[in-house]
C-alpha positions as CSV (number, residue, x, y, z in Angstrom):
1,M,-23.9,-14.5,-10.4
2,N,-24.7,-17.2,-13.0
3,A,-27.8,-19.0,-11.7
4,S,-26.6,-22.3,-13.0
5,R,-23.7,-22.4,-10.6
6,L,-23.9,-22.8,-6.8
7,P,-22.9,-19.8,-4.7
8,L,-19.2,-20.0,-3.8
9,P,-17.6,-19.5,-0.4
10,L,-15.6,-16.5,-1.5
11,A,-12.8,-16.7,1.0
12,A,-12.8,-16.7,4.8
13,P,-15.7,-15.1,6.7
14,A,-13.6,-12.1,7.6
15,G,-13.2,-8.4,6.9
16,P,-9.9,-6.6,6.6
17,Q,-10.3,-5.6,10.3
18,R,-9.2,-7.8,13.1
19,L,-11.4,-10.9,13.4
20,D,-13.3,-11.8,16.5
21,A,-12.6,-15.2,18.1
22,Q,-15.5,-17.0,16.6
23,A,-14.6,-16.0,13.0
24,A,-11.0,-16.9,13.5
25,A,-12.1,-20.3,14.9
26,Q,-13.8,-21.0,11.7
27,L,-10.4,-21.0,10.1
28,G,-9.1,-23.3,12.8
29,L,-7.2,-20.5,14.5
30,T,-7.3,-19.2,18.1
31,V,-5.3,-16.3,19.6
32,Q,-2.1,-17.7,21.1
33,G,-0.8,-14.5,22.6
34,P,1.0,-11.3,21.4
35,A,2.9,-11.3,18.2
36,R,6.6,-11.5,18.4
37,A,9.3,-10.5,15.9
38,Q,11.8,-13.2,16.8
39,G,10.5,-16.2,14.8
40,L,8.1,-13.8,13.0
41,V,5.1,-15.3,14.8
42,D,1.7,-13.5,14.7
43,R,-1.1,-13.6,17.3
44,F,-2.4,-16.9,15.9
45,G,0.9,-18.7,16.3
46,R,1.7,-18.7,12.5
47,A,5.4,-18.5,11.9
48,H,6.5,-16.6,8.7
49,K,9.3,-18.1,6.7
50,T,8.8,-16.5,3.2
51,L,9.4,-12.8,2.3
52,R,8.3,-11.6,-1.1
53,I,10.3,-8.5,-2.0
54,S,9.0,-6.3,-4.9
55,V,11.9,-4.6,-6.5
56,T,9.9,-2.4,-9.0
57,E,6.3,-1.4,-9.9
58,R,7.2,-1.3,-13.6
59,C,6.4,-4.0,-16.0
60,N,6.8,-4.7,-19.8
61,L,3.3,-6.3,-19.9
62,R,-0.1,-5.0,-19.0
63,C,-1.9,-8.1,-17.7
64,R,-5.6,-7.6,-17.2
65,Y,-5.7,-9.4,-13.8
66,C,-2.7,-7.4,-12.5
67,M,-3.4,-3.8,-13.5
68,P,-5.9,-1.5,-15.2
69,E,-5.5,-0.7,-18.9
70,E,-4.5,2.9,-18.3
71,G,-1.7,1.8,-16.0
72,V,-1.1,2.9,-12.4
73,P,0.6,5.9,-10.9
74,L,4.2,4.9,-10.1
75,H,6.2,6.1,-7.2
76,A,9.1,8.4,-7.9
77,R,12.4,6.6,-8.2
78,S,13.6,8.2,-5.0
79,D,10.7,6.5,-3.2
80,V,11.7,3.0,-4.3
81,L,14.1,1.1,-2.1
82,S,17.7,1.0,-3.1
83,F,19.6,-2.3,-3.4
84,E,21.4,-1.4,-0.1
85,E,18.1,-0.8,1.7
86,I,16.6,-4.0,0.3
87,E,19.7,-5.9,1.5
88,R,19.6,-4.4,5.0
89,L,15.9,-5.3,5.4
90,A,16.4,-8.7,4.0
91,R,19.3,-9.4,6.3
92,L,17.1,-8.3,9.3
93,F,14.2,-10.5,8.2
94,V,16.5,-13.5,7.8
95,S,17.9,-12.9,11.3
96,L,14.3,-13.0,12.6
97,G,13.3,-16.2,10.8
98,I,12.8,-15.7,7.1
99,R,14.2,-18.7,5.1
100,R,12.9,-18.0,1.6
101,I,13.1,-14.7,-0.3
102,R,11.2,-14.3,-3.6
103,L,12.0,-11.3,-5.8
104,T,8.9,-9.9,-7.6
105,G,7.7,-6.8,-9.4
106,G,6.1,-5.5,-11.5
107,E,8.5,-7.4,-13.6
108,P,11.7,-7.7,-11.5
109,L,14.0,-8.0,-14.5
110,V,13.1,-4.5,-15.8
111,R,15.0,-3.2,-12.8
112,K,18.6,-2.4,-13.9
113,E,21.4,-4.5,-12.5
114,L,19.0,-7.0,-10.8
115,P,21.7,-9.8,-10.9
116,L,23.7,-7.6,-8.5
117,L,20.9,-7.6,-6.0
118,A,20.5,-11.4,-6.5
119,R,24.2,-11.8,-5.7
120,R,23.9,-9.7,-2.5
121,L,20.8,-11.6,-1.3
122,G,22.3,-14.9,-2.3
123,A,25.2,-14.1,0.1
124,L,22.6,-14.3,2.9
125,K,22.7,-18.1,2.5
126,R,26.3,-17.8,4.0
127,M,25.5,-15.7,7.0
128,S,27.7,-16.7,9.9
129,D,25.6,-15.8,13.0
130,G,23.4,-18.9,12.9
131,A,20.4,-17.6,10.9
132,R,20.7,-17.9,7.2
133,L,18.6,-17.9,4.0
134,D,17.8,-21.3,2.5
135,E,16.3,-20.3,-0.9
136,L,16.4,-17.3,-3.2
137,L,13.6,-17.3,-5.7
138,M,12.1,-15.1,-8.4
139,T,8.8,-14.6,-10.2
140,T,9.0,-13.2,-13.8
141,N,7.0,-13.1,-17.0
142,G,10.1,-14.4,-18.8
143,L,10.4,-11.8,-21.6
144,L,13.9,-10.7,-20.4
145,L,15.0,-13.9,-18.7
146,E,16.9,-16.1,-21.2
147,P,20.2,-14.1,-21.5
148,L,20.2,-13.5,-17.7
149,L,19.7,-17.2,-16.6
150,P,23.4,-18.1,-16.3
151,V,24.3,-15.0,-14.3
152,L,21.2,-15.3,-12.0
153,R,21.9,-18.9,-11.3
154,E,25.6,-18.2,-10.6
155,A,24.4,-15.3,-8.3
156,G,22.5,-17.8,-6.1
157,L,19.0,-18.0,-7.6
158,D,17.5,-21.4,-6.6
159,G,14.1,-21.3,-8.3
160,I,12.0,-19.4,-10.7
161,N,8.3,-19.0,-11.3
162,L,7.2,-17.9,-14.8
163,S,3.8,-16.6,-15.7
164,L,2.0,-18.3,-18.7
165,D,-1.8,-18.4,-18.9
166,T,-2.4,-19.6,-22.4
167,L,-0.8,-21.3,-25.4
168,R,-2.8,-19.3,-27.9
169,P,-1.1,-16.1,-29.2
170,E,-4.4,-14.2,-29.6
171,V,-5.4,-15.0,-26.0
172,F,-1.9,-14.1,-24.7
173,E,-2.3,-10.6,-26.4
174,R,-5.8,-10.2,-25.0
175,L,-4.6,-11.0,-21.5
176,T,-1.3,-9.1,-21.5
177,R,-2.2,-6.4,-24.0
178,R,1.2,-7.1,-25.6
179,P,2.7,-9.8,-27.9
180,G,5.3,-12.2,-26.5
181,L,3.9,-15.8,-26.3
182,D,6.8,-17.3,-28.3
183,Q,9.3,-15.5,-26.1
184,T,7.7,-16.7,-22.9
185,L,7.6,-20.3,-24.1
186,S,11.2,-20.1,-25.1
187,A,12.1,-18.8,-21.6
188,V,10.2,-21.6,-19.9
189,R,12.1,-24.1,-22.0
190,A,15.4,-22.5,-21.2
191,A,14.7,-22.4,-17.5
192,A,13.6,-26.1,-17.5
193,R,17.0,-26.9,-19.1
194,T,19.0,-25.0,-16.5
195,P,20.8,-27.4,-14.2
196,G,19.8,-27.1,-10.5
197,L,17.1,-24.5,-11.1
198,R,13.6,-25.3,-9.8
199,V,11.0,-24.2,-12.2
200,K,7.3,-23.5,-11.7
201,V,4.8,-22.0,-14.1
202,N,1.8,-20.0,-12.9
203,A,-1.4,-19.8,-14.9
204,V,-4.4,-17.6,-13.8
205,A,-7.5,-19.6,-14.6
206,M,-10.3,-17.4,-15.9
207,R,-13.7,-18.5,-17.1
208,G,-14.3,-17.7,-20.8
209,V,-10.6,-16.9,-21.4
210,N,-8.4,-19.9,-20.8
211,D,-10.7,-22.5,-19.1
212,G,-10.6,-24.6,-22.2
213,E,-6.7,-24.9,-22.1
214,L,-6.2,-26.3,-18.6
215,C,-5.4,-29.8,-19.8
216,A,-3.3,-28.6,-22.7
217,L,-1.2,-26.5,-20.3
218,A,-0.7,-29.5,-18.1
219,A,0.3,-31.7,-21.1
220,L,3.0,-29.3,-22.2
221,L,4.3,-28.0,-18.9
222,A,4.0,-30.8,-16.5
223,G,4.0,-33.5,-19.1
224,E,6.5,-32.6,-21.8
225,L,8.7,-30.2,-19.9
226,G,8.4,-31.8,-16.5
227,V,8.0,-28.5,-14.6
228,E,5.5,-27.8,-11.8
229,L,2.3,-26.0,-13.0
230,R,0.1,-24.0,-10.7
231,Y,-3.4,-22.8,-11.6
232,I,-4.3,-19.6,-9.7
233,E,-7.8,-18.5,-9.0
234,Y,-8.6,-15.0,-10.4
235,M,-8.5,-12.5,-7.4
236,P,-10.0,-9.0,-7.1
237,F,-7.5,-6.2,-7.1
238,D,-8.0,-2.5,-7.7
239,G,-8.6,-1.8,-11.4
240,N,-8.7,-5.4,-12.7
241,H,-12.5,-5.5,-13.2
242,W,-12.9,-8.8,-11.3
243,S,-16.2,-10.5,-11.4
244,E,-17.4,-13.8,-9.9
245,D,-18.6,-14.9,-13.3
246,A,-14.9,-14.9,-14.4
247,L,-13.7,-16.7,-11.4
248,L,-12.9,-20.4,-12.1
249,P,-12.9,-22.0,-8.7
250,A,-10.6,-24.9,-7.6
251,E,-13.5,-27.4,-7.8
252,E,-14.1,-26.6,-11.5
253,I,-10.3,-26.7,-12.2
254,R,-10.1,-30.2,-10.7
255,R,-13.2,-31.3,-12.6
256,E,-11.8,-30.1,-16.0
257,L,-8.4,-31.7,-15.4
258,A,-10.3,-35.0,-14.5
259,T,-11.7,-35.2,-18.0
260,R,-8.2,-36.3,-19.2
261,Y,-6.2,-37.1,-16.1
262,R,-6.5,-39.0,-12.8
263,L,-5.6,-36.7,-9.9
264,E,-3.7,-38.0,-6.9
265,P,-3.9,-35.5,-4.0
266,L,-0.5,-34.7,-2.4
267,G,-1.6,-32.1,0.1
268,L,-0.4,-28.5,0.5
269,D,3.1,-27.7,-0.8
270,Q,6.0,-26.8,1.4
271,D,5.0,-29.4,4.0
272,G,1.7,-27.8,4.6
273,A,2.9,-24.2,4.8
274,G,2.5,-23.4,1.2
275,T,-0.3,-21.9,-1.0
276,A,-0.9,-24.7,-3.6
277,Q,-2.9,-27.9,-3.2
278,M,-0.7,-30.3,-5.1
279,F,-1.6,-33.3,-7.3
280,A,0.2,-36.0,-9.3
281,L,-1.5,-36.5,-12.7
282,R,-1.8,-39.7,-14.8
283,E,-3.3,-39.9,-18.3
284,R,-6.7,-41.6,-18.1
285,D,-6.2,-43.6,-21.3
286,S,-2.6,-44.8,-20.9
287,G,-2.0,-44.5,-17.2
288,A,1.2,-42.6,-17.9
289,A,2.3,-40.2,-15.2
290,L,3.1,-36.6,-15.9
291,R,6.7,-35.8,-14.9
292,G,5.8,-32.6,-13.2
293,Q,3.2,-32.0,-10.4
294,V,0.2,-29.7,-10.7
295,G,-1.0,-27.4,-8.0
296,I,-4.1,-25.2,-7.5
297,I,-3.9,-21.9,-5.5
298,S,-7.5,-21.4,-4.4
299,S,-7.3,-18.0,-2.6
300,M,-11.0,-17.3,-3.2
301,S,-13.0,-20.5,-3.1
302,E,-10.8,-22.7,-0.7
303,P,-8.6,-20.2,1.2
304,F,-5.5,-21.3,3.0
305,C,-5.2,-18.4,5.5
306,A,-4.8,-20.8,8.5
307,S,-1.4,-21.9,7.2
308,C,-0.2,-18.5,5.9
309,S,3.6,-18.1,6.3
310,R,4.3,-15.1,4.0
311,L,5.1,-11.5,4.4
312,R,5.6,-8.9,1.7
313,L,7.8,-5.9,1.2
314,T,6.6,-3.5,-1.5
315,A,8.9,-1.6,-3.8
316,D,8.4,1.6,-1.8
317,G,9.2,-0.1,1.4
318,Q,5.8,-1.0,3.0
319,L,5.5,-4.2,5.0
320,R,2.3,-6.0,4.1
321,W,1.1,-9.1,5.9
322,C,-1.6,-10.2,3.5
323,L,-1.9,-10.0,-0.3
324,L,-5.7,-9.3,0.0
325,D,-5.6,-6.9,3.0
326,E,-4.8,-3.2,2.4
327,G,-3.1,-3.0,5.8
328,E,0.6,-2.0,5.5
329,L,3.3,-0.4,7.6
330,D,6.1,1.9,6.5
331,L,9.6,0.6,6.9
332,R,11.3,2.9,4.4
333,G,10.6,6.1,6.3
334,P,12.1,4.9,9.6
335,L,15.0,3.2,7.8
336,R,16.0,6.4,6.1
337,A,15.5,8.4,9.3
338,G,18.2,6.3,11.0
339,A,16.2,3.6,12.6
340,T,18.3,0.9,14.3
341,D,17.7,-2.8,13.6
342,S,16.0,-2.9,17.0
343,D,13.7,-0.1,16.0
344,L,12.8,-1.9,12.8
345,T,12.3,-5.2,14.6
346,G,9.7,-3.4,16.8
347,L,7.8,-2.2,13.7
348,V,7.8,-5.8,12.2
349,A,6.3,-7.0,15.5
350,L,3.6,-4.3,15.2
351,G,2.8,-5.5,11.7
352,L,2.5,-9.1,12.8
353,E,0.2,-8.0,15.6
354,R,-2.1,-6.4,13.0
355,K,-2.3,-9.5,10.8
356,A,-5.9,-10.9,10.8
357,A,-6.8,-14.5,10.8
358,G,-8.0,-14.3,7.2
359,H,-8.6,-12.0,4.3
360,A,-12.0,-10.4,3.4
361,P,-14.5,-12.0,1.1
362,A,-14.7,-10.7,-2.4
363,E,-17.7,-8.4,-1.9
364,T,-15.9,-6.7,1.0
365,L,-12.7,-6.3,-1.1
366,L,-14.6,-4.7,-4.0
367,V,-16.3,-2.2,-1.7
368,S,-13.0,-1.3,-0.1
369,Q,-11.4,-0.8,-3.5
370,A,-14.3,1.3,-4.8
371,R,-13.5,3.8,-1.9
372,G,-10.1,4.4,-3.4
373,G,-6.6,4.1,-2.0
374,A,-6.3,0.4,-2.7
375,R,-3.2,-1.0,-4.5
376,A,-3.3,-2.6,-7.9
377,M,-1.6,-6.0,-7.9
378,I,1.4,-4.6,-9.7
379,R,2.0,-2.2,-6.9
380,I,1.9,-4.9,-4.3
381,G,4.2,-7.5,-5.9
382,G,3.2,-10.8,-7.4
């Protein structure tokens, strides 16, 4: 660690194993009782409303924070959930309490006929049995997005998150190991012009890489284009060569933004159940307000585990209850073996029962990854 910086509280005081009562209490959590599938409530009383579904492990970029340079071993195509299987599981999760589905990858748009899946999932907003989906969202790097925007919107897509970490072509290529900055910027602009589509842009903040561009990103994205910009702390995943020296914590992000803007705290997004601490920004010199809000996702330095409301379904059909916990439970195998919805609901309850109060600190994650068997970010789903 750089001696000129204070030690950081790298996540909650927890390991990937179940936390004891004292450790959970440090996050403001106490065991409320057994987990239950209806309402998707875990042992700590957290209700889960968002399901992130990875539709592929493949991607047309090679982002350094997401995957190792040599790539990752991919599952056989037969191991990846079909659209029919995704739709069945999504319908089940909606009946249990999911209200937001986000499609992720890899890069979701490299999966053939993705708009067809979007249409099938969009139909879950019209379920007639009382439970229904409120929002269908997607995260993408934008390289394949522009020609598909009209059909995705018509299929029922309500919002989109695009990844853009820099405005400099050479840094873009350094981070992604591919060209494509102009194409990504064009996609952001096209999405911002699309009527009714909520647009957010995610930027992973890394010391020595793009830490000098934080204000410029805000000026363009939140200021000129009026979209929501979220800075994400660099997180340790298998093969991404994470180091604390490269981590730019939320406190430093706020301090850098404050050199140009006045920050007005707005609280955690999604009425306190989200992942980003939100701010309204005003230019210090003129007092002019930026049209879009800015958020900071501080998974490492200021974790938000106590309000976690997310579940994940990997491309190969594993249910994960935490991005930074290697615990997962197979749904694909039972699904293909003829499991009923009741059987699958029981497995979901088991997964919720296994969810810990918080994720492990960075040093524990790194040790776990060094043992082997951990998933790179691209094989979990962004």
